[in-house]
C-alpha positions as a printed NumPy array, in Angstrom:
array([[ 27.259,   4.884,  -7.062],
       [ 27.481,   1.805,  -9.249],
       [ 24.987,   0.875, -11.969],
       [ 23.329,  -1.473,  -9.51 ],
       [ 21.787,  -0.283,  -6.27 ],
       [ 22.694,  -2.014,  -3.013],
       [ 19.582,  -2.65 ,  -0.926],
       [ 19.027,  -3.426,   2.727],
       [ 15.698,  -4.699,   4.072],
       [ 14.543,  -3.852,   7.589],
       [ 12.027,  -6.402,   8.823],
       [ 12.013, -10.132,   8.066],
       [  8.31 , -10.971,   8.326],
       [  6.314, -12.676,   5.592],
       [  6.074,  -9.68 ,   3.235],
       [  9.876,  -9.352,   3.21 ],
       [  9.95 , -12.587,   1.209],
       [  8.199, -10.847,  -1.696],
       [ 10.812,  -8.092,  -1.646],
       [ 13.692, -10.557,  -1.49 ],
       [ 12.382, -12.553,  -4.474],
       [ 11.825,  -9.337,  -6.412],
       [ 15.342,  -8.009,  -5.842],
       [ 16.885, -11.355,  -6.772],
       [ 15.118, -11.199, -10.151],
       [ 16.148,  -7.62 , -10.992],
       [ 19.378,  -6.648, -12.771],
       [ 19.638,  -3.048, -11.552],
       [ 19.911,  -3.842,  -7.827],
       [ 21.189,  -6.437,  -5.394],
       [ 20.372,  -7.386,  -1.819],
       [ 23.17 ,  -6.667,   0.651],
       [ 21.809,  -7.283,   4.141],
       [ 18.753,  -7.638,   6.374],
       [ 17.778,  -6.356,   9.789],
       [ 15.38 ,  -8.138,  12.128],
       [ 13.753,  -7.304,  15.445],
       [ 15.825,  -9.511,  17.739],
       [ 19.091, -11.477,  17.799],
       [ 17.091, -14.71 ,  17.595],
       [ 15.148, -13.629,  14.498],
       [ 18.361, -12.277,  12.968],
       [ 20.026, -15.688,  13.336],
       [ 17.032, -17.402,  11.728],
       [ 17.083, -14.935,   8.831],
       [ 20.814, -15.427,   8.277],
       [ 20.284, -19.174,   8.11 ],
       [ 17.273, -18.882,   5.799],
       [ 18.57 , -16.283,   3.352],
       [ 22.351, -16.588,   3.67 ],
       [ 22.793, -12.84 ,   4.172],
       [ 24.274, -10.623,   6.841],
       [ 21.435,  -9.914,   9.25 ],
       [ 21.5  ,  -7.375,  12.063],
       [ 19.311,  -7.148,  15.14 ],
       [ 19.818,  -3.358,  15.152],
       [ 18.734,  -1.613,  11.946],
       [ 21.079,   1.286,  12.69 ],
       [ 24.011,  -0.987,  11.891],
       [ 22.46 ,  -1.849,   8.533],
       [ 21.865,   1.745,   7.409],
       [ 25.469,   2.701,   8.171],
       [ 26.849,   0.262,   5.588],
       [ 28.426,   2.138,   2.68 ],
       [ 27.444,  -0.564,   0.183],
       [ 23.753,   0.041,   0.877],
       [ 22.155,   2.888,  -1.092],
       [ 18.488,   2.126,  -0.509],
       [ 16.486,   0.689,   2.362],
       [ 13.149,  -1.137,   2.176],
       [ 11.173,  -1.037,   5.418],
       [  9.008,  -4.098,   6.095],
       [  8.441,  -3.671,   9.822],
       [  4.921,  -3.434,  11.241],
       [  2.979,  -0.298,  10.338],
       [  3.55 ,   1.595,  13.581],
       [  7.309,   1.031,  13.393],
       [  8.19 ,   2.787,  10.127],
       [  9.22 ,   6.152,  11.557],
       [ 12.398,   5.174,  13.425],
       [ 14.017,   3.182,  10.597],
       [ 13.106,   5.891,   8.075],
       [ 14.691,   8.656,  10.147],
       [ 17.849,   6.563,  10.645],
       [ 18.065,   5.711,   6.939],
       [ 17.531,   9.318,   5.842],
       [ 20.176,  10.536,   8.281],
       [ 22.584,   8.003,   6.766],
       [ 21.784,   9.256,   3.256],
       [ 19.825,   6.201,   2.122],
       [ 16.752,   6.289,  -0.098],
       [ 13.697,   4.758,   1.571],
       [ 10.903,   2.567,   0.227],
       [  8.263,   1.817,   2.888],
       [  5.579,  -0.866,   2.969],
       [  2.042,   0.493,   3.247],
       [  0.679,   2.309,   5.137],
       [  3.332,   4.986,   5.351],
       [  2.79 ,   5.098,   9.134],
       [ -0.155,   5.061,  11.551],
       [ -0.538,   8.824,  12.003],
       [ -0.119,  11.857,   9.78 ],
       [  2.341,  13.391,  12.223],
       [  4.648,  10.397,  11.95 ],
       [  4.221,  10.166,   8.175],
       [  5.01 ,  13.862,   7.787],
       [  8.165,  13.45 ,   9.874],
       [  9.304,  10.718,   7.496],
       [  8.632,  12.779,   4.379],
       [ 10.312,  15.86 ,   5.852],
       [ 13.397,  13.921,   6.985],
       [ 13.927,  12.419,   3.533],
       [ 13.445,  15.788,   1.857],
       [ 15.941,  17.426,   4.215],
       [ 18.474,  14.653,   3.553],
       [ 18.011,  14.85 ,  -0.214],
       [ 16.916,  11.22 ,  -0.51 ],
       [ 13.821,   9.729,  -2.116],
       [ 10.941,   8.194,  -0.214],
       [  8.276,   5.935,  -1.689],
       [  5.398,   3.862,  -0.373],
       [  4.55 ,   0.339,  -1.527],
       [  1.268,   0.32 ,  -3.428],
       [  2.144,  -2.399,  -5.895],
       [ -1.354,  -2.62 ,  -7.379],
       [ -0.707,   0.63 ,  -9.231],
       [  1.641,  -1.425, -11.422],
       [ -0.998,  -3.951, -12.488],
       [ -1.314,  -3.904, -16.303],
       [ -5.12 ,  -3.818, -16.124],
       [ -5.115,  -0.985, -13.593],
       [ -2.725,   1.011, -15.767],
       [ -5.051,   0.424, -18.712],
       [ -7.95 ,   1.729, -16.612],
       [ -6.013,   4.806, -15.524],
       [ -4.936,   5.584, -19.083],
       [ -8.57 ,   5.351, -20.212],
       [ -9.663,   7.813, -17.52 ],
       [ -6.729,  10.163, -18.176],
       [ -7.469,  10.242, -21.91 ],
       [-11.126,  11.098, -21.324],
       [-12.612,   7.798, -22.469],
       [-15.088,   7.801, -19.557],
       [-15.767,  11.536, -19.789],
       [-16.531,  13.441, -16.598],
       [-16.245,  11.207, -13.542],
       [-19.425,  10.84 , -11.488],
       [-18.876,   7.919,  -9.113],
       [-16.057,   5.764,  -7.753],
       [-16.505,   2.69 ,  -5.537],
       [-13.924,   0.648,  -3.64 ],
       [-15.065,  -2.688,  -2.222],
       [-12.71 ,  -4.844,  -0.167],
       [-14.844,  -7.61 ,   1.31 ],
       [-12.173,  -9.939,   2.617],
       [-11.813, -12.465,   5.395],
       [ -9.111, -12.93 ,   7.993],
       [ -9.201, -15.74 ,  10.534],
       [ -8.869, -15.179,  14.285],
       [ -5.465, -16.875,  14.01 ],
       [ -4.303, -14.16 ,  11.612],
       [ -4.798, -11.505,  14.272],
       [ -3.46 , -13.692,  17.08 ],
       [ -0.29 , -14.555,  15.145],
       [  1.445, -11.357,  16.228],
       [  1.147,  -8.743,  18.953],
       [  0.539,  -5.815,  16.587],
       [ -2.085,  -6.865,  14.031],
       [ -5.408,  -5.168,  14.641],
       [ -3.978,  -2.87 ,  17.325],
       [ -4.156,   0.905,  17.238],
       [ -0.475,   1.425,  18.105],
       [  0.965,  -1.246,  15.831],
       [ -1.532,  -1.379,  12.949],
       [ -3.218,   2.011,  13.203],
       [ -6.593,   0.251,  13.024],
       [ -7.343,  -2.882,  11.042],
       [ -9.399,  -3.675,   7.936],
       [ -9.243,  -0.269,   6.228],
       [ -5.682,   0.814,   7.058],
       [ -4.124,  -2.616,   6.515],
       [ -6.115,  -4.554,   3.903],
       [ -8.421,  -1.967,   2.332],
       [ -5.775,   0.684,   1.823],
       [ -4.544,  -0.811,  -1.469],
       [ -7.871,  -0.389,  -3.255],
       [ -8.512,   2.92 ,  -1.496],
       [ -5.202,   4.145,  -2.925],
       [ -6.348,   3.192,  -6.442],
       [ -9.677,   4.96 ,  -5.897],
       [ -7.895,   8.18 ,  -4.922],
       [ -5.404,   7.859,  -7.768],
       [ -8.312,   7.801, -10.232],
       [-10.873,  10.106,  -8.616],
       [ -8.553,  12.815,  -7.282],
       [ -8.702,  14.888,  -4.116],
       [-11.385,  14.343,  -1.485],
       [-13.428,  17.268,  -0.173],
       [-15.194,  15.505,   2.707],
       [-16.013,  12.07 ,   4.093],
       [-18.625,  10.546,   6.365],
       [-17.628,   7.147,   7.722],
       [-18.639,   4.437,  10.135],
       [-16.438,   1.617,  11.41 ],
       [-17.192,  -1.212,  13.792],
       [-15.861,  -4.572,  14.96 ],
       [-18.242,  -7.467,  14.396],
       [-16.282, -10.703,  14.213],
       [-12.814, -10.376,  15.786],
       [-11.411,  -9.678,  19.233],
       [ -9.263,  -6.727,  18.119],
       [ -8.922,  -3.027,  18.881],
       [ -9.303,  -1.959,  15.259],
       [-12.273,  -2.326,  12.925],
       [-13.116,  -5.39 ,  10.878],
       [-15.932,  -3.592,   9.035],
       [-16.068,  -0.036,   7.713],
       [-18.034,   2.015,   5.198],
       [-17.637,   5.584,   3.974],
       [-19.305,   8.138,   1.7  ],
       [-16.896,  10.468,  -0.102],
       [-17.365,  13.814,  -1.812],
       [-14.576,  14.57 ,  -4.281],
       [-13.403,  18.05 ,  -5.22 ],
       [-14.289,  17.376,  -8.866],
       [-17.951,  17.015,  -7.888],
       [-18.051,  13.215,  -7.999],
       [-19.18 ,  10.981,  -5.166],
       [-17.653,   7.75 ,  -3.923],
       [-18.138,   4.87 ,  -1.531],
       [-15.823,   2.536,   0.35 ],
       [-16.758,  -0.794,   1.931],
       [-13.908,  -2.588,   3.664],
       [-13.879,  -5.653,   5.865],
       [-11.945,  -8.658,   7.114],
       [-15.133, -10.281,   8.435],
       [-16.82 , -11.305,   5.185],
       [-16.909, -15.089,   4.734],
       [-15.356, -16.595,   2.675],
       [-13.764, -13.405,   1.271],
       [-14.243, -11.985,  -2.218],
       [-11.87 , -10.348,  -4.717],
       [-11.456,  -6.61 ,  -4.204],
       [-13.367,  -4.428,  -6.644],
       [-12.836,  -0.925,  -8.051],
       [-15.696,   0.643, -10.005],
       [-15.291,   3.876, -11.964],
       [-18.261,   5.568, -13.642],
       [-18.274,   8.605, -15.931],
       [-20.861,  10.246, -18.156],
       [-19.444,   8.445, -21.224],
       [-18.767,   4.997, -19.798],
       [-17.609,   2.795, -16.957],
       [-14.86 ,   0.334, -16.052],
       [-14.91 ,  -2.284, -13.293],
       [-11.69 ,  -3.839, -11.992],
       [-12.055,  -6.988,  -9.888],
       [ -9.214,  -8.999,  -8.412],
       [ -6.777,  -6.847, -10.373],
       [ -8.438,  -7.619, -13.728],
       [-10.768,  -5.518, -15.866],
       [-14.086,  -7.376, -15.773],
       [-16.395,  -4.836, -17.4  ],
       [-15.654,  -1.972, -19.788],
       [-18.268,   0.154, -21.482],
       [-17.512,   3.236, -23.533],
       [-19.65 ,   3.97 , -26.572],
       [-19.324,   1.007, -28.924],
       [-16.387,  -0.427, -26.971],
       [-17.591,  -3.128, -24.589],
       [-15.877,  -5.901, -22.671],
       [-17.217,  -8.349, -20.146],
       [-15.68 , -10.897, -17.813],
       [-16.131, -13.759, -20.246],
       [-13.455, -12.327, -22.527],
       [-10.852, -12.036, -19.799],
       [ -8.531, -14.722, -18.511],
       [ -9.214, -16.644, -15.326],
       [ -8.901, -14.999, -11.921],
       [ -5.452, -14.538, -10.466],
       [ -4.881, -15.3  ,  -6.797],
       [ -5.874, -12.409,  -4.538],
       [ -5.519, -11.672,  -0.852],
       [ -9.267, -12.054,  -0.268],
       [ -8.84 , -14.889,   2.239],
       [ -5.064, -15.509,   2.345],
       [ -2.719, -12.514,   2.746],
       [  0.154, -14.406,   1.127],
       [ -1.789, -15.659,  -1.912],
       [ -0.548, -12.742,  -3.993],
       [  2.324, -12.953,  -6.471],
       [  5.5  , -10.908,  -5.988],
       [  5.462,  -9.658,  -9.599],
       [  3.89 ,  -6.293,  -8.811],
       [  6.298,  -5.726,  -5.92 ],
       [  9.091,  -6.381,  -8.395],
       [  7.67 ,  -3.788, -10.777],
       [  7.481,  -1.158,  -8.049],
       [ 10.964,  -1.871,  -6.692],
       [ 12.293,  -1.627, -10.244],
       [ 10.569,   1.759, -10.657],
       [ 12.073,   3.035,  -7.4  ],
       [ 15.571,   1.826,  -8.299],
       [ 15.293,   3.479, -11.717],
       [ 14.162,   6.681, -10.012],
       [ 17.416,   6.65 ,  -8.033],
       [ 19.583,   5.86 , -11.059],
       [ 17.893,   8.438, -13.282],
       [ 17.356,  11.004, -10.513],
       [ 13.604,  11.265, -11.024],
       [ 10.631,  10.855,  -8.726],
       [  9.235,   7.326,  -8.208],
       [  5.682,   6.627,  -9.346],
       [  4.465,   6.365,  -5.745],
       [  6.149,   9.035,  -3.633],
       [  5.8  ,   9.534,   0.099],
       [  3.29 ,  12.298,  -0.575],
       [  1.219,   9.901,  -2.68 ],
       [  1.354,   7.325,   0.105],
       [  0.118,   9.947,   2.564],
       [ -3.185,  10.489,   0.725],
       [ -4.833,   7.157,   1.545],
       [ -3.567,   7.366,   5.126],
       [ -5.195,  10.779,   5.558],
       [ -8.5  ,   9.542,   4.157],
       [ -8.62 ,   6.452,   6.361],
       [ -7.738,   8.417,   9.493],
       [-10.504,  10.865,   8.619],
       [-12.937,   7.947,   8.26 ],
       [-11.955,   6.844,  11.759],
       [-12.44 ,  10.385,  13.075],
       [-15.828,  10.679,  11.366],
       [-16.967,   7.398,  12.882],
       [-15.805,   8.364,  16.362],
       [-17.429,  11.81 ,  16.3  ],
       [-20.454,  10.967,  14.17 ],
       [-19.857,  13.909,  11.84 ],
       [-18.744,  14.593,   8.274],
       [-15.03 ,  15.399,   8.208],
       [-13.831,  18.036,   5.766],
       [-10.337,  17.909,   4.269],
       [ -7.861,  20.769,   4.565],
       [ -9.246,  21.682,   7.973]])
């Protein structure tokens, strides 16, 4: 393998643009080819990006100049491309969520392990400088023993957003809606900070959209470390507000909003929103309002993991955690009972 990693992208929807920009700005990798869902879309992608584009992803993964594949297809269509890529000996980086069921996600992880290739899941917000500062503070004991963690994702998506494709908000294609698609990013950060979940009681409903999945969900979590947590996720809150992560310990607290630390209290060390820079664009009302910088950071980490033969920061197993929690919230809501983990 050369010092630069050849990458193929499967899926040419809007999020693929973030990956393409990211790869173009990195020195340790280069984009080789794309795969789209139909001959017509493949022709459009070839014209737009000036790259070889296939309508069958199996042709892409067989190329010897491709060492790594990024999967940007819809959520319920990650399994097939991952299995094909692993069989061809390619490392796999998958957009969130890993898949729409644990069975399918576990197949992906197992196939990559058996093939000796790496698998990672896109949770780019873990690479935010402010989030990393928060995590370092928690890891070093600045907040003391954790008592409470809250994830709030009160966003808005228009009816046109869901009508723009045949998979958004569906159970088969999206796995659900507001929690598994939009909320999952902040839920991943909550789990990364608070640790393993012992049980969850959740309730989801659909209040403002004509979709199969939920556009409003809440959950109460019990963590194995004795802390409690809450999740509120929606795509029906007008006009949409920046996502918020709140972490409270016996020695202090930190609140992250819109990817920025807004409040920090620990002993004599205090910070409030007035001392931070202005808000960055978030996906609160527009899914494409986000920058590609954090995607670039995560792709760079994954490429370095290949070159240095180490694990990426966000492995397939890490990506599985938020999927398991959200599916358990759905199960709790359906059955009206608390769902225990490790059952």
